[in-house]
N, CA, C and O atoms as a GROMACS GRO file, in nm:
protein
  580
    1MET      N    1   0.818  -1.195  -1.462
    1MET     CA    2   0.784  -1.210  -1.298
    1MET      C    3   0.785  -1.357  -1.319
    1MET      O    4   0.876  -1.421  -1.265
    2LYS      N    5   0.707  -1.411  -1.380
    2LYS     CA    6   0.657  -1.587  -1.451
    2LYS      C    7   0.771  -1.671  -1.367
    2LYS      O    8   0.758  -1.761  -1.283
    3GLU      N    9   0.872  -1.618  -1.413
    3GLU     CA   10   0.954  -1.725  -1.256
    3GLU      C   11   0.991  -1.654  -1.225
    3GLU      O   12   1.067  -1.618  -1.315
    4LYS      N   13   0.999  -1.581  -1.140
    4LYS     CA   14   0.987  -1.507  -1.031
    4LYS      C   15   0.957  -1.681  -0.989
    4LYS      O   16   1.047  -1.763  -0.970
    5LEU      N   17   0.728  -1.725  -0.977
    5LEU     CA   18   0.645  -1.706  -0.974
    5LEU      C   19   0.685  -1.892  -1.031
    5LEU      O   20   0.691  -1.984  -0.951
    6LEU      N   21   0.692  -1.897  -1.082
    6LEU     CA   22   0.787  -2.055  -1.090
    6LEU      C   23   0.882  -2.098  -1.029
    6LEU      O   24   0.897  -2.217  -1.000
    7ASN      N   25   0.959  -2.007  -1.002
    7ASN     CA   26   1.066  -2.033  -0.852
    7ASN      C   27   1.038  -2.078  -0.720
    7ASN      O   28   1.079  -2.157  -0.634
    8ASP      N   29   0.932  -1.973  -0.746
    8ASP     CA   30   0.871  -1.965  -0.554
    8ASP      C   31   0.778  -2.078  -0.551
    8ASP      O   32   0.732  -2.117  -0.443
    9LEU      N   33   0.737  -2.150  -0.692
    9LEU     CA   34   0.626  -2.269  -0.649
    9LEU      C   35   0.692  -2.384  -0.648
    9LEU      O   36   0.627  -2.476  -0.598
   10ILE      N   37   0.889  -2.435  -0.716
   10ILE     CA   38   0.925  -2.506  -0.704
   10ILE      C   39   1.002  -2.523  -0.498
   10ILE      O   40   1.047  -2.614  -0.429
   11GLN      N   41   0.969  -2.348  -0.480
   11GLN     CA   42   1.106  -2.368  -0.306
   11GLN      C   43   0.961  -2.376  -0.275
   11GLN      O   44   0.960  -2.373  -0.152
   12ALA      N   45   0.804  -2.387  -0.329
   12ALA     CA   46   0.702  -2.364  -0.191
   12ALA      C   47   0.696  -2.620  -0.204
   12ALA      O   48   0.660  -2.706  -0.123
   13MET      N   49   0.750  -2.627  -0.340
   13MET     CA   50   0.732  -2.708  -0.292
   13MET      C   51   0.803  -2.832  -0.222
   13MET      O   52   0.768  -2.940  -0.176
   14LYS      N   53   0.909  -2.770  -0.236
   14LYS     CA   54   1.022  -2.800  -0.147
   14LYS      C   55   1.014  -2.881   0.018
   14LYS      O   56   1.054  -2.975   0.085
   15LYS      N   57   0.896  -2.715   0.016
   15LYS     CA   58   0.940  -2.705   0.170
   15LYS      C   59   0.739  -2.761   0.231
   15LYS      O   60   0.665  -2.744   0.327
   16GLN      N   61   0.740  -2.811   0.134
   16GLN     CA   62   0.554  -2.859   0.157
   16GLN      C   63   0.514  -2.786   0.246
   16GLN      O   64   0.483  -2.822   0.360
   17ASP      N   65   0.510  -2.628   0.183
   17ASP     CA   66   0.409  -2.547   0.149
   17ASP      C   67   0.347  -2.522   0.156
   17ASP      O   68   0.332  -2.400   0.154
   18LYS      N   69   0.213  -2.626   0.174
   18LYS     CA   70   0.034  -2.609   0.055
   18LYS      C   71  -0.018  -2.538   0.011
   18LYS      O   72  -0.061  -2.525  -0.104
   19GLU      N   73  -0.024  -2.444   0.150
   19GLU     CA   74  -0.090  -2.358   0.125
   19GLU      C   75  -0.017  -2.240  -0.008
   19GLU      O   76  -0.090  -2.213  -0.103
   20THR      N   77   0.073  -2.201  -0.004
   20THR     CA   78   0.164  -2.139  -0.102
   20THR      C   79   0.148  -2.184  -0.206
   20THR      O   80   0.115  -2.115  -0.303
   21LEU      N   81   0.172  -2.335  -0.212
   21LEU     CA   82   0.193  -2.384  -0.339
   21LEU      C   83  -0.009  -2.414  -0.400
   21LEU      O   84  -0.071  -2.426  -0.506
   22SER      N   85  -0.028  -2.415  -0.309
   22SER     CA   86  -0.180  -2.413  -0.434
   22SER      C   87  -0.232  -2.327  -0.504
   22SER      O   88  -0.284  -2.351  -0.613
   23VAL      N   89  -0.220  -2.124  -0.405
   23VAL     CA   90  -0.237  -2.054  -0.466
   23VAL      C   91  -0.114  -2.059  -0.558
   23VAL      O   92  -0.145  -2.076  -0.676
   24LEU      N   93  -0.002  -2.050  -0.538
   24LEU     CA   94   0.085  -2.026  -0.728
   24LEU      C   95   0.068  -2.148  -0.821
   24LEU      O   96   0.136  -2.156  -0.923
   25ARG      N   97  -0.078  -2.302  -0.765
   25ARG     CA   98  -0.034  -2.361  -0.881
   25ARG      C   99  -0.138  -2.262  -0.969
   25ARG      O  100  -0.105  -2.223  -1.082
   26MET      N  101  -0.308  -2.213  -0.888
   26MET     CA  102  -0.473  -2.212  -0.890
   26MET      C  103  -0.337  -2.046  -0.971
   26MET      O  104  -0.458  -2.022  -0.971
   27VAL      N  105  -0.276  -1.980  -1.004
   27VAL     CA  106  -0.211  -1.830  -1.027
   27VAL      C  107  -0.144  -1.869  -1.206
   27VAL      O  108  -0.154  -1.811  -1.314
   28LYS      N  109  -0.067  -2.016  -1.154
   28LYS     CA  110   0.016  -2.056  -1.288
   28LYS      C  111  -0.148  -2.069  -1.362
   28LYS      O  112  -0.218  -1.990  -1.424
   29GLY      N  113  -0.161  -2.186  -1.325
   29GLY     CA  114  -0.326  -2.200  -1.465
   29GLY      C  115  -0.335  -2.126  -1.523
   29GLY      O  116  -0.304  -2.116  -1.642
   30ALA      N  117  -0.431  -1.976  -1.378
   30ALA     CA  118  -0.458  -1.815  -1.424
   30ALA      C  119  -0.393  -1.806  -1.558
   30ALA      O  120  -0.473  -1.818  -1.650
   31ILE      N  121  -0.258  -1.786  -1.597
   31ILE     CA  122  -0.176  -1.703  -1.605
   31ILE      C  123  -0.105  -1.839  -1.801
   31ILE      O  124  -0.049  -1.825  -1.910
   32GLN      N  125  -0.151  -1.918  -1.735
   32GLN     CA  126  -0.129  -2.037  -1.914
   32GLN      C  127  -0.258  -2.036  -1.986
   32GLN      O  128  -0.260  -2.043  -2.109
   33LEU      N  129  -0.401  -2.023  -1.894
   33LEU     CA  130  -0.503  -2.020  -2.000
   33LEU      C  131  -0.559  -1.900  -2.030
   33LEU      O  132  -0.677  -1.901  -2.065
   34GLU      N  133  -0.453  -1.709  -2.018
   34GLU     CA  134  -0.478  -1.594  -2.045
   34GLU      C  135  -0.333  -1.611  -2.176
   34GLU      O  136  -0.321  -1.542  -2.276
   35GLU      N  137  -0.244  -1.720  -2.131
   35GLU     CA  138  -0.123  -1.684  -2.231
   35GLU      C  139  -0.203  -1.795  -2.408
   35GLU      O  140  -0.198  -1.744  -2.520
   36ILE      N  141  -0.264  -1.937  -2.383
   36ILE     CA  142  -0.365  -1.987  -2.482
   36ILE      C  143  -0.432  -1.913  -2.518
   36ILE      O  144  -0.382  -1.879  -2.625
   37ASN      N  145  -0.609  -1.801  -2.487
   37ASN     CA  146  -0.639  -1.729  -2.541
   37ASN      C  147  -0.536  -1.626  -2.603
   37ASN      O  148  -0.544  -1.626  -2.725
   38ASN      N  149  -0.446  -1.544  -2.558
   38ASN     CA  150  -0.400  -1.428  -2.682
   38ASN      C  151  -0.269  -1.520  -2.726
   38ASN      O  152  -0.197  -1.445  -2.792
   39LYS      N  153  -0.234  -1.597  -2.721
   39LYS     CA  154  -0.238  -1.722  -2.856
   39LYS      C  155   0.013  -1.541  -2.831
   39LYS      O  156   0.081  -1.478  -2.912
   40HIS      N  157   0.016  -1.564  -2.680
   40HIS     CA  158   0.109  -1.511  -2.666
   40HIS      C  159   0.173  -1.492  -2.574
   40HIS      O  160   0.088  -1.436  -2.505
   41GLU      N  161   0.347  -1.498  -2.456
   41GLU     CA  162   0.383  -1.502  -2.400
   41GLU      C  163   0.380  -1.407  -2.316
   41GLU      O  164   0.474  -1.329  -2.329
   42LEU      N  165   0.271  -1.371  -2.192
   42LEU     CA  166   0.265  -1.248  -2.069
   42LEU      C  167   0.331  -1.208  -2.106
   42LEU      O  168   0.438  -1.266  -2.125
   43THR      N  169   0.297  -1.028  -2.158
   43THR     CA  170   0.406  -0.931  -2.098
   43THR      C  171   0.412  -0.941  -1.929
   43THR      O  172   0.333  -1.016  -1.873
   44ASP      N  173   0.536  -0.839  -1.830
   44ASP     CA  174   0.442  -0.801  -1.688
   44ASP      C  175   0.357  -0.751  -1.683
   44ASP      O  176   0.281  -0.784  -1.592
   45ASP      N  177   0.325  -0.668  -1.754
   45ASP     CA  178   0.205  -0.632  -1.716
   45ASP      C  179   0.036  -0.640  -1.709
   45ASP      O  180  -0.061  -0.579  -1.665
   46GLU      N  181   0.080  -0.775  -1.798
   46GLU     CA  182  -0.048  -0.904  -1.847
   46GLU      C  183  -0.028  -0.976  -1.751
   46GLU      O  184  -0.133  -0.994  -1.691
   47PHE      N  185   0.061  -1.029  -1.703
   47PHE     CA  186   0.083  -1.132  -1.577
   47PHE      C  187   0.011  -1.042  -1.506
   47PHE      O  188  -0.108  -1.068  -1.489
   48ILE      N  189   0.062  -0.925  -1.453
   48ILE     CA  190   0.081  -0.808  -1.320
   48ILE      C  191  -0.144  -0.815  -1.320
   48ILE      O  192  -0.197  -0.884  -1.233
   49GLY      N  193  -0.214  -0.756  -1.399
   49GLY     CA  194  -0.371  -0.800  -1.490
   49GLY      C  195  -0.361  -0.930  -1.388
   49GLY      O  196  -0.385  -0.915  -1.268
   50VAL      N  197  -0.308  -1.113  -1.463
   50VAL     CA  198  -0.404  -1.168  -1.374
   50VAL      C  199  -0.402  -1.162  -1.289
   50VAL      O  200  -0.506  -1.177  -1.225
   51VAL      N  201  -0.268  -1.132  -1.220
   51VAL     CA  202  -0.228  -1.169  -1.038
   51VAL      C  203  -0.350  -1.083  -0.989
   51VAL      O  204  -0.418  -1.124  -0.895
   52SER      N  205  -0.388  -0.915  -1.077
   52SER     CA  206  -0.536  -0.887  -1.000
   52SER      C  207  -0.603  -0.917  -0.953
   52SER      O  208  -0.644  -0.906  -0.838
   53LYS      N  209  -0.639  -0.981  -1.066
   53LYS     CA  210  -0.718  -1.123  -1.089
   53LYS      C  211  -0.792  -1.144  -0.999
   53LYS      O  212  -0.908  -1.115  -0.969
   54GLN      N  213  -0.690  -1.213  -0.947
   54GLN     CA  214  -0.716  -1.340  -0.813
   54GLN      C  215  -0.676  -1.216  -0.718
   54GLN      O  216  -0.634  -1.235  -0.604
   55ILE      N  217  -0.685  -1.147  -0.747
   55ILE     CA  218  -0.672  -1.127  -0.561
   55ILE      C  219  -0.763  -1.012  -0.577
   55ILE      O  220  -0.740  -0.926  -0.492
   56LYS      N  221  -0.894  -0.972  -0.687
   56LYS     CA  222  -0.976  -0.905  -0.747
   56LYS      C  223  -1.078  -1.010  -0.662
   56LYS      O  224  -1.132  -0.983  -0.555
   57THR      N  225  -1.088  -1.102  -0.716
   57THR     CA  226  -1.097  -1.216  -0.658
   57THR      C  227  -1.156  -1.263  -0.535
   57THR      O  228  -1.257  -1.329  -0.508
   58ARG      N  229  -1.070  -1.215  -0.472
   58ARG     CA  230  -1.100  -1.256  -0.364
   58ARG      C  231  -1.144  -1.227  -0.252
   58ARG      O  232  -1.200  -1.257  -0.147
   59LYS      N  233  -1.092  -1.149  -0.326
   59LYS     CA  234  -1.176  -1.002  -0.184
   59LYS      C  235  -1.305  -0.962  -0.204
   59LYS      O  236  -1.345  -0.882  -0.119
   60GLU      N  237  -1.374  -0.989  -0.280
   60GLU     CA  238  -1.478  -1.104  -0.321
   60GLU      C  239  -1.551  -1.136  -0.232
   60GLU      O  240  -1.642  -1.106  -0.155
   61SER      N  241  -1.409  -1.278  -0.303
   61SER     CA  242  -1.494  -1.392  -0.117
   61SER      C  243  -1.470  -1.352   0.001
   61SER      O  244  -1.522  -1.383   0.108
   62ILE      N  245  -1.398  -1.290  -0.019
   62ILE     CA  246  -1.385  -1.273   0.141
   62ILE      C  247  -1.507  -1.136   0.202
   62ILE      O  248  -1.537  -1.131   0.321
   63THR      N  249  -1.557  -1.049   0.115
   63THR     CA  250  -1.674  -1.006   0.123
   63THR      C  251  -1.844  -1.079   0.211
   63THR      O  252  -1.916  -1.042   0.304
   64GLU      N  253  -1.841  -1.254   0.067
   64GLU     CA  254  -1.961  -1.313   0.125
   64GLU      C  255  -1.905  -1.349   0.161
   64GLU      O  256  -1.909  -1.413   0.056
   65PHE      N  257  -1.780  -1.422   0.257
   65PHE     CA  258  -1.788  -1.506   0.340
   65PHE      C  259  -1.811  -1.374   0.498
   65PHE      O  260  -1.839  -1.390   0.617
   66GLU      N  261  -1.792  -1.300   0.447
   66GLU     CA  262  -1.835  -1.143   0.553
   66GLU      C  263  -1.984  -1.241   0.575
   66GLU      O  264  -2.007  -1.314   0.672
   67LYS      N  265  -2.047  -1.225   0.492
   67LYS     CA  266  -2.206  -1.183   0.515
   67LYS      C  267  -2.262  -1.354   0.568
   67LYS      O  268  -2.373  -1.375   0.617
   68ALA      N  269  -2.166  -1.453   0.546
   68ALA     CA  270  -2.172  -1.615   0.579
   68ALA      C  271  -2.139  -1.607   0.695
   68ALA      O  272  -2.183  -1.681   0.783
   69ASN      N  273  -2.049  -1.507   0.714
   69ASN     CA  274  -2.013  -1.558   0.941
   69ASN      C  275  -1.913  -1.666   0.897
   69ASN      O  276  -1.938  -1.750   0.984
   70ARG      N  277  -1.828  -1.715   0.831
   70ARG     CA  278  -1.766  -1.784   0.788
   70ARG      C  279  -1.563  -1.699   0.836
   70ARG      O  280  -1.469  -1.708   0.756
   71THR      N  281  -1.555  -1.653   0.928
   71THR     CA  282  -1.411  -1.654   0.924
   71THR      C  283  -1.280  -1.744   0.931
   71THR      O  284  -1.160  -1.719   0.922
   72ASP      N  285  -1.352  -1.858   0.951
   72ASP     CA  286  -1.224  -1.961   0.889
   72ASP      C  287  -1.153  -1.961   0.709
   72ASP      O  288  -1.056  -2.010   0.650
   73LEU      N  289  -1.261  -1.880   0.680
   73LEU     CA  290  -1.286  -1.884   0.513
   73LEU      C  291  -1.208  -1.739   0.491
   73LEU      O  292  -1.105  -1.720   0.426
   74ILE      N  293  -1.290  -1.641   0.566
   74ILE     CA  294  -1.227  -1.449   0.530
   74ILE      C  295  -1.034  -1.510   0.624
   74ILE      O  296  -0.960  -1.432   0.563
   75GLU      N  297  -0.982  -1.554   0.676
   75GLU     CA  298  -0.843  -1.588   0.742
   75GLU      C  299  -0.786  -1.685   0.533
   75GLU      O  300  -0.703  -1.657   0.446
   76GLN      N  301  -0.857  -1.760   0.546
   76GLN     CA  302  -0.787  -1.850   0.453
   76GLN      C  303  -0.786  -1.767   0.302
   76GLN      O  304  -0.742  -1.829   0.206
   77ASN      N  305  -0.828  -1.647   0.285
   77ASN     CA  306  -0.803  -1.587   0.210
   77ASN      C  307  -0.814  -1.444   0.165
   77ASN      O  308  -0.854  -1.364   0.079
   78LYS      N  309  -0.750  -1.467   0.286
   78LYS     CA  310  -0.689  -1.309   0.275
   78LYS      C  311  -0.503  -1.376   0.271
   78LYS      O  312  -0.411  -1.361   0.191
   79ARG      N  313  -0.517  -1.448   0.395
   79ARG     CA  314  -0.292  -1.487   0.401
   79ARG      C  315  -0.302  -1.555   0.197
   79ARG      O  316  -0.187  -1.563   0.152
   80GLU      N  317  -0.415  -1.599   0.084
   80GLU     CA  318  -0.401  -1.640  -0.047
   80GLU      C  319  -0.380  -1.434  -0.076
   80GLU      O  320  -0.496  -1.461  -0.045
   81ILE      N  321  -0.364  -1.340  -0.092
   81ILE     CA  322  -0.454  -1.221  -0.081
   81ILE      C  323  -0.255  -1.194  -0.070
   81ILE      O  324  -0.168  -1.181  -0.156
   82GLU      N  325  -0.255  -1.195   0.032
   82GLU     CA  326  -0.068  -1.145   0.072
   82GLU      C  327   0.026  -1.247   0.027
   82GLU      O  328   0.143  -1.221   0.057
   83ILE      N  329   0.004  -1.385  -0.054
   83ILE     CA  330   0.099  -1.485  -0.122
   83ILE      C  331   0.124  -1.395  -0.272
   83ILE      O  332   0.234  -1.372  -0.323
   84LEU      N  333  -0.054  -1.342  -0.340
   84LEU     CA  334  -0.028  -1.296  -0.426
   84LEU      C  335   0.030  -1.101  -0.462
   84LEU      O  336   0.094  -1.032  -0.541
   85ASN      N  337  -0.035  -1.098  -0.360
   85ASN     CA  338   0.070  -0.909  -0.338
   85ASN      C  339   0.224  -0.995  -0.401
   85ASN      O  340   0.240  -1.017  -0.521
   86LYS      N  341   0.286  -1.019  -0.337
   86LYS     CA  342   0.409  -1.034  -0.351
   86LYS      C  343   0.459  -1.014  -0.495
   86LYS      O  344   0.570  -0.988  -0.541
   87TYR      N  345   0.343  -1.035  -0.548
   87TYR     CA  346   0.362  -0.992  -0.720
   87TYR      C  347   0.302  -0.922  -0.802
   87TYR      O  348   0.278  -0.920  -0.923
   88MET      N  349   0.279  -0.858  -0.699
   88MET     CA  350   0.227  -0.760  -0.740
   88MET      C  351   0.317  -0.628  -0.763
   88MET      O  352   0.431  -0.674  -0.757
   89PRO      N  353   0.333  -0.451  -0.794
   89PRO     CA  354   0.480  -0.429  -0.790
   89PRO      C  355   0.362  -0.292  -0.665
   89PRO      O  356   0.249  -0.247  -0.652
   90GLU      N  357   0.524  -0.287  -0.597
   90GLU     CA  358   0.451  -0.154  -0.449
   90GLU      C  359   0.289  -0.089  -0.511
   90GLU      O  360   0.262  -0.046  -0.623
   91GLN      N  361   0.219  -0.101  -0.414
   91GLN     CA  362   0.108  -0.027  -0.430
   91GLN      C  363   0.151   0.120  -0.414
   91GLN      O  364   0.266   0.149  -0.381
   92LEU      N  365   0.012   0.255  -0.447
   92LEU     CA  366   0.018   0.382  -0.465
   92LEU      C  367  -0.058   0.384  -0.262
   92LEU      O  368  -0.150   0.314  -0.218
   93SER      N  369   0.029   0.494  -0.185
   93SER     CA  370  -0.070   0.558  -0.090
   93SER      C  371  -0.198   0.581  -0.115
   93SER      O  372  -0.206   0.593  -0.237
   94GLU      N  373  -0.324   0.595  -0.057
   94GLU     CA  374  -0.398   0.643  -0.110
   94GLU      C  375  -0.411   0.816  -0.158
   94GLU      O  376  -0.481   0.884  -0.233
   95GLU      N  377  -0.286   0.837  -0.053
   95GLU     CA  378  -0.253   1.028  -0.138
   95GLU      C  379  -0.172   1.033  -0.291
   95GLU      O  380  -0.152   1.121  -0.375
   96GLU      N  381  -0.138   0.881  -0.277
   96GLU     CA  382  -0.098   0.950  -0.410
   96GLU      C  383  -0.227   0.883  -0.532
   96GLU      O  384  -0.218   0.889  -0.654
   97VAL      N  385  -0.290   0.848  -0.488
   97VAL     CA  386  -0.416   0.781  -0.612
   97VAL      C  387  -0.509   0.915  -0.596
   97VAL      O  388  -0.549   0.966  -0.701
   98LEU      N  389  -0.544   0.975  -0.471
   98LEU     CA  390  -0.619   1.116  -0.451
   98LEU      C  391  -0.531   1.212  -0.579
   98LEU      O  392  -0.596   1.294  -0.644
   99LYS      N  393  -0.388   1.192  -0.604
   99LYS     CA  394  -0.320   1.336  -0.647
   99LYS      C  395  -0.283   1.318  -0.825
   99LYS      O  396  -0.255   1.405  -0.908
  100VAL      N  397  -0.301   1.118  -0.844
  100VAL     CA  398  -0.343   1.100  -0.974
  100VAL      C  399  -0.476   1.151  -1.010
  100VAL      O  400  -0.459   1.203  -1.120
  101ILE      N  401  -0.613   1.166  -0.973
  101ILE     CA  402  -0.715   1.154  -0.965
  101ILE      C  403  -0.770   1.281  -0.970
  101ILE      O  404  -0.874   1.311  -1.028
  102ASP      N  405  -0.678   1.373  -0.891
  102ASP     CA  406  -0.710   1.513  -0.937
  102ASP      C  407  -0.636   1.568  -1.065
  102ASP      O  408  -0.688   1.646  -1.145
  103GLU      N  409  -0.490   1.513  -1.077
  103GLU     CA  410  -0.452   1.536  -1.192
  103GLU      C  411  -0.582   1.564  -1.305
  103GLU      O  412  -0.616   1.641  -1.394
  104ALA      N  413  -0.621   1.455  -1.241
  104ALA     CA  414  -0.676   1.401  -1.433
  104ALA      C  415  -0.804   1.455  -1.459
  104ALA      O  416  -0.850   1.446  -1.573
  105PHE      N  417  -0.894   1.533  -1.327
  105PHE     CA  418  -1.009   1.606  -1.369
  105PHE      C  419  -0.890   1.728  -1.356
  105PHE      O  420  -0.819   1.695  -1.451
  106ASP      N  421  -0.858   1.787  -1.327
  106ASP     CA  422  -0.714   1.889  -1.416
  106ASP      C  423  -0.708   1.918  -1.531
  106ASP      O  424  -0.695   2.030  -1.580
  107THR      N  425  -0.720   1.796  -1.596
  107THR     CA  426  -0.642   1.796  -1.744
  107THR      C  427  -0.749   1.768  -1.803
  107THR      O  428  -0.708   1.738  -1.915
  108ILE      N  429  -0.856   1.758  -1.805
  108ILE     CA  430  -1.030   1.674  -1.877
  108ILE      C  431  -1.109   1.764  -1.850
  108ILE      O  432  -1.146   1.834  -1.944
  109LYS      N  433  -1.144   1.783  -1.763
  109LYS     CA  434  -1.210   1.931  -1.693
  109LYS      C  435  -1.338   1.826  -1.667
  109LYS      O  436  -1.415   1.832  -1.763
  110PRO      N  437  -1.371   1.755  -1.588
  110PRO     CA  438  -1.552   1.701  -1.668
  110PRO      C  439  -1.659   1.783  -1.633
  110PRO      O  440  -1.638   1.861  -1.540
  111GLU      N  441  -1.738   1.785  -1.672
  111GLU     CA  442  -1.854   1.881  -1.663
  111GLU      C  443  -1.966   1.753  -1.634
  111GLU      O  444  -2.023   1.795  -1.534
  112SER      N  445  -2.023   1.629  -1.663
  112SER     CA  446  -2.097   1.576  -1.547
  112SER      C  447  -2.023   1.410  -1.527
  112SER      O  448  -1.902   1.387  -1.529
  113SER      N  449  -2.148   1.294  -1.507
  113SER     CA  450  -2.078   1.227  -1.526
  113SER      C  451  -2.072   1.142  -1.584
  113SER      O  452  -2.064   1.025  -1.545
  114LYS      N  453  -2.075   1.209  -1.756
  114LYS     CA  454  -2.101   1.108  -1.909
  114LYS      C  455  -1.933   1.156  -1.864
  114LYS      O  456  -1.867   1.056  -1.894
  115ASP      N  457  -1.872   1.223  -1.828
  115ASP     CA  458  -1.692   1.224  -1.773
  115ASP      C  459  -1.645   1.103  -1.756
  115ASP      O  460  -1.528   1.101  -1.791
  116MET      N  461  -1.683   0.998  -1.716
  116MET     CA  462  -1.676   0.928  -1.598
  116MET      C  463  -1.554   0.845  -1.696
  116MET      O  464  -1.451   0.845  -1.628
  117GLY      N  465  -1.535   0.792  -1.798
  117GLY     CA  466  -1.494   0.767  -1.917
  117GLY      C  467  -1.354   0.784  -1.981
  117GLY      O  468  -1.257   0.719  -2.021
  118LYS      N  469  -1.405   0.922  -1.966
  118LYS     CA  470  -1.309   1.015  -2.026
  118LYS      C  471  -1.194   0.982  -1.928
  118LYS      O  472  -1.101   0.909  -1.964
  119ILE      N  473  -1.203   1.057  -1.755
  119ILE     CA  474  -1.120   1.019  -1.714
  119ILE      C  475  -1.007   0.941  -1.593
  119ILE      O  476  -0.904   0.971  -1.534
  120MET      N  477  -1.152   0.763  -1.608
  120MET     CA  478  -1.076   0.626  -1.650
  120MET      C  479  -1.010   0.605  -1.721
  120MET      O  480  -0.900   0.552  -1.725
  121GLY      N  481  -1.075   0.647  -1.789
  121GLY     CA  482  -0.873   0.596  -1.967
  121GLY      C  483  -0.798   0.709  -1.949
  121GLY      O  484  -0.736   0.729  -2.053
  122HIS      N  485  -0.781   0.770  -1.890
  122HIS     CA  486  -0.697   0.900  -1.834
  122HIS      C  487  -0.629   0.857  -1.721
  122HIS      O  488  -0.506   0.862  -1.720
  123VAL      N  489  -0.704   0.810  -1.610
  123VAL     CA  490  -0.627   0.720  -1.467
  123VAL      C  491  -0.563   0.601  -1.458
  123VAL      O  492  -0.484   0.572  -1.368
  124THR      N  493  -0.596   0.526  -1.553
  124THR     CA  494  -0.581   0.418  -1.572
  124THR      C  495  -0.486   0.291  -1.585
  124THR      O  496  -0.462   0.193  -1.515
  125PRO      N  497  -0.434   0.347  -1.727
  125PRO     CA  498  -0.319   0.344  -1.694
  125PRO      C  499  -0.137   0.318  -1.596
  125PRO      O  500  -0.051   0.231  -1.582
  126ILE      N  501  -0.164   0.466  -1.548
  126ILE     CA  502  -0.121   0.523  -1.482
  126ILE      C  503  -0.099   0.425  -1.317
  126ILE      O  504   0.005   0.395  -1.259
  127LEU      N  505  -0.287   0.388  -1.268
  127LEU     CA  506  -0.303   0.345  -1.149
  127LEU      C  507  -0.308   0.112  -1.212
  127LEU      O  508  -0.308  -0.004  -1.169
  128LYS      N  509  -0.308   0.167  -1.288
  128LYS     CA  510  -0.347  -0.043  -1.285
  128LYS      C  511  -0.250  -0.139  -1.262
  128LYS      O  512  -0.199  -0.214  -1.345
  129GLY      N  513  -0.220  -0.127  -1.092
  129GLY     CA  514  -0.224  -0.291  -1.080
  129GLY      C  515  -0.136  -0.196  -0.932
  129GLY      O  516  -0.113  -0.253  -0.826
  130LYS      N  517  -0.109  -0.093  -0.950
  130LYS     CA  518  -0.111   0.012  -0.829
  130LYS      C  519  -0.116   0.051  -0.751
  130LYS      O  520  -0.041   0.094  -0.664
  131ALA      N  521  -0.274   0.034  -0.785
  131ALA     CA  522  -0.421   0.079  -0.720
  131ALA      C  523  -0.520   0.090  -0.698
  131ALA      O  524  -0.597   0.180  -0.731
  132ASP      N  525  -0.541  -0.019  -0.624
  132ASP     CA  526  -0.768  -0.114  -0.586
  132ASP      C  527  -0.832   0.020  -0.732
  132ASP      O  528  -0.807   0.141  -0.736
  133MET      N  529  -0.907  -0.053  -0.818
  133MET     CA  530  -0.925   0.054  -0.944
  133MET      C  531  -1.045   0.045  -0.872
  133MET      O  532  -1.060   0.151  -0.812
  134SER      N  533  -1.154  -0.048  -0.845
  134SER     CA  534  -1.266  -0.043  -0.743
  134SER      C  535  -1.246   0.081  -0.633
  134SER      O  536  -1.348   0.144  -0.604
  135PHE      N  537  -1.121   0.120  -0.572
  135PHE     CA  538  -1.168   0.284  -0.571
  135PHE      C  539  -1.152   0.402  -0.607
  135PHE      O  540  -1.208   0.505  -0.570
  136VAL      N  541  -1.064   0.380  -0.690
  136VAL     CA  542  -0.995   0.433  -0.798
  136VAL      C  543  -1.224   0.463  -0.872
  136VAL      O  544  -1.300   0.548  -0.826
  137SER      N  545  -1.245   0.397  -0.947
  137SER     CA  546  -1.327   0.423  -1.001
  137SER      C  547  -1.533   0.461  -0.852
  137SER      O  548  -1.656   0.473  -0.860
  138LYS      N  549  -1.446   0.461  -0.777
  138LYS     CA  550  -1.623   0.489  -0.688
  138LYS      C  551  -1.494   0.611  -0.624
  138LYS      O  552  -1.519   0.596  -0.504
  139THR      N  553  -1.404   0.693  -0.626
  139THR     CA  554  -1.346   0.776  -0.582
  139THR      C  555  -1.422   0.893  -0.741
  139THR      O  556  -1.512   0.976  -0.753
  140ILE      N  557  -1.362   0.855  -0.795
  140ILE     CA  558  -1.365   0.970  -0.929
  140ILE      C  559  -1.523   0.959  -0.944
  140ILE      O  560  -1.559   1.074  -0.972
  141LYS      N  561  -1.667   0.854  -0.936
  141LYS     CA  562  -1.771   0.938  -0.916
  141LYS      C  563  -1.831   0.906  -0.871
  141LYS      O  564  -1.932   0.841  -0.901
  142ASP      N  565  -1.766   0.960  -0.724
  142ASP     CA  566  -1.824   0.969  -0.635
  142ASP      C  567  -1.728   1.152  -0.633
  142ASP      O  568  -1.718   1.221  -0.531
  143ARG      N  569  -1.695   1.176  -0.715
  143ARG     CA  570  -1.646   1.306  -0.739
  143ARG      C  571  -1.794   1.348  -0.865
  143ARG      O  572  -1.872   1.441  -0.842
  144LEU      N  573  -1.801   1.295  -0.940
  144LEU     CA  574  -1.838   1.374  -1.021
  144LEU      C  575  -1.978   1.357  -0.949
  144LEU      O  576  -2.038   1.442  -0.884
  145MET      N  577  -1.998   1.293  -0.963
  145MET     CA  578  -2.198   1.423  -0.845
  145MET      C  579  -2.218   1.460  -0.816
  145MET      O  580  -2.340   1.463  -0.796
   0.00000   0.00000   0.00000
């Protein structure tokens, strides 16, 4: 995955695609920082985690820009998310995510909202990087109420 990112970075330089180049440089920096902190080269799962954090940050920014009515910045962040999504595994559909959550509920049989951690612990390894974890968390929380 990292090699693909570096190759795309070089291609963006050659094409003088400033927007893509900017986004890829930010991700590369985040990856390098994570590698320094972990003292090892990132695995594909860790790489996906870094890209996922970048996407989450941009989604949060979009929410704030919507409050401020900054359509220019909203569009820019949406384009950046599209660029970042190229480095994520294929996302599961909402139905597939709900099916995984249903299976977790059948397996764990939660009795109260105190079991939220058990269910999240069960679904996170399956869904991480393949689904929006804030959606997963909200869905589980709603079902436990």
